N, C-alpha and C positions, 0 to 999 in steps of 0.2 A: 432848506439847504439841501443841495443835491450832493450825495456822496457817490463817487464813482467806484465801482467794484474793481477788484484786481483783475477780473476776467476781461472787463472792458478795456482796461489799460493795456493788458497783454495783447488784445486784438489789434490795438493801434500800433504797438511795436512790431507785431507780426506783419502788418500791412506795409509799414515803413521798411522793414528789413527785406521783404519780398520785392518791393520796388527797387531797392538798392541793388539787390542781387541781379535782377533782370536787366536793369540799366547798365550795370557793369559788364554784363555778358553781351548784350545786344547793341549797346551804345545808343539806344534811343532814350530821349529825355522826356519831353513833354507828353508824348503819346503814352508812355508807360505810366506816368503820373496820372494822366486823365483816365486811363483804363482802370487803374486801381482805385481812383477816387470814385468812379461810377460803381465799382464792385463793392467797395466798403460802405458807400452811402453816408460817409461822415466827412463833412466839410472841414472840420478842425484838423484833419490829418494832412491836408493838402500842402501847407507851407513846410512842415517838417519833412514830408515825403519829397517835396521838390528839392530841398537842400540835400537830402540823402542821395537822391538820384543824380544831382549835379556833381556831388563829391565822388560818388561811385564811378560816374562816367569819366571824370578827370583822372582818378587813380587808375582806372582800367586802360586809359589811353597811354599812361606812362609805362605800363608794363607789357601789354599784349595788344594784338589786333582784335577788332570786333568780329562778331559772328558773320556779318554780311561780307566783310573784306576777306575773311577766311574762305567763305563759300565761293566767292568770285575767283580767288586764287586757286582753289581746288579744281574748279572747272576750267582753268587756264583762259579766262576771259581777259581781254585787254583792259587795263586800268590807266586812266590818265594820271600822269605824275602831278604831285602837289606843286612843285616848282617848275617853272618854264626853263628848259635848258638854254644856255647861252649859245649863240651861233658859233660855228667853228671858225 
């Protein structure tokens, strides 16, 4: 019988939390999950991390703009609107 140590469980929660924070700030989903999966080298973390990343991305979209949208607005680059305006 394999008994997981508290330190191993903490590491999993740390990786999941780090993925959620980074996804909430940058609005990247799968790439953040895959980068942290490769970093942690633990396949059992992928599904919980993916859920945490998706939830953080959704909550972040409800409240603020993402990192890359802020950067393009700061540089005053033109951004295509999400909705097509109706003709006059």
